[in-house]
C-alpha positions in Angstrom: 114.8 77.1 109.4 115.2 75.2 106.1 118.3 73.0 106.3 119.2 73.9 102.8 119.6 77.6 103.8 121.3 77.0 107.2 124.7 78.5 107.5 127.5 75.9 107.9 129.3 75.7 111.2 132.7 77.2 111.0 135.7 75.1 111.7 138.2 76.0 114.5 140.7 77.0 111.8 138.2 79.5 110.3 137.5 80.9 113.8 141.2 81.2 114.7 142.1 82.8 111.3 145.8 83.6 110.7 146.6 83.8 114.4 149.6 81.5 114.9 152.6 82.1 117.2 154.6 85.1 116.0 151.7 86.8 114.1 150.7 90.3 115.0 147.1 91.5 114.3 145.1 94.5 115.1 141.4 95.4 115.7 139.5 98.0 117.6 140.7 96.6 121.0 144.5 96.9 120.2 147.4 95.4 118.4 148.3 91.9 119.5 151.2 89.6 119.2 150.2 85.9 119.3 152.4 84.1 121.8 150.6 80.7 122.0 147.8 78.9 120.2 146.0 76.4 122.4 144.0 73.8 120.4 143.2 71.3 123.2 139.6 72.0 124.2 140.2 71.1 127.8 143.1 73.5 128.2 141.2 76.2 126.2 138.2 75.8 128.5 140.4 76.3 131.6 142.1 79.3 130.2 138.9 81.0 129.1 136.8 79.7 132.0 134.2 78.6 129.4 133.2 74.9 129.0 132.3 75.4 125.4 135.8 76.7 124.3 137.4 74.7 121.6 140.6 76.8 121.3 142.3 79.8 122.8 145.0 82.3 121.8 147.4 83.8 124.3 148.3 87.3 123.2 150.1 90.4 124.4 148.9 93.9 123.5 152.0 95.5 121.8 150.5 99.0 122.1 150.8 98.8 125.9 154.3 99.0 127.3 153.1 97.0 130.3 151.0 94.6 128.3 150.8 91.3 130.0 149.8 88.1 128.2 146.2 87.0 128.4 144.0 84.5 126.7 141.3 85.3 124.1 138.7 83.1 122.4 137.2 85.7 120.0 136.5 84.6 116.5 138.5 86.1 113.6 136.3 88.7 111.8 136.5 91.2 109.1 137.4 93.9 111.7 140.6 92.0 112.5 143.6 92.5 110.2 147.0 90.9 110.0 150.0 93.2 110.6 152.7 90.5 110.5 152.1 86.9 109.6 153.3 84.1 111.8 156.8 82.9 111.5 157.4 79.4 110.2 159.3 76.9 112.4 162.5 77.2 110.2 162.4 80.9 109.3 165.0 83.1 111.1 163.5 85.8 113.4 163.5 89.2 111.7 
């Protein structure tokens, strides 16, 4: 492959997208509230059981009344869309 035409590697921030604690997003798999964003690669690797993990997001499916938190490492894509943005540290809960 010609280096001039190679796609740049995405950054972790690009892969995570707008998923920060408090955000709710939806895709074909469900509607998820972000509980925790894990950016330490060692912790992410343990959570996802994948040595190559750089980050993980702990979410809860809000469409399931019994939804239990679980970790995901899927990259943000155009099939994901934000329902509610993350709260800032100083914003009151709605």
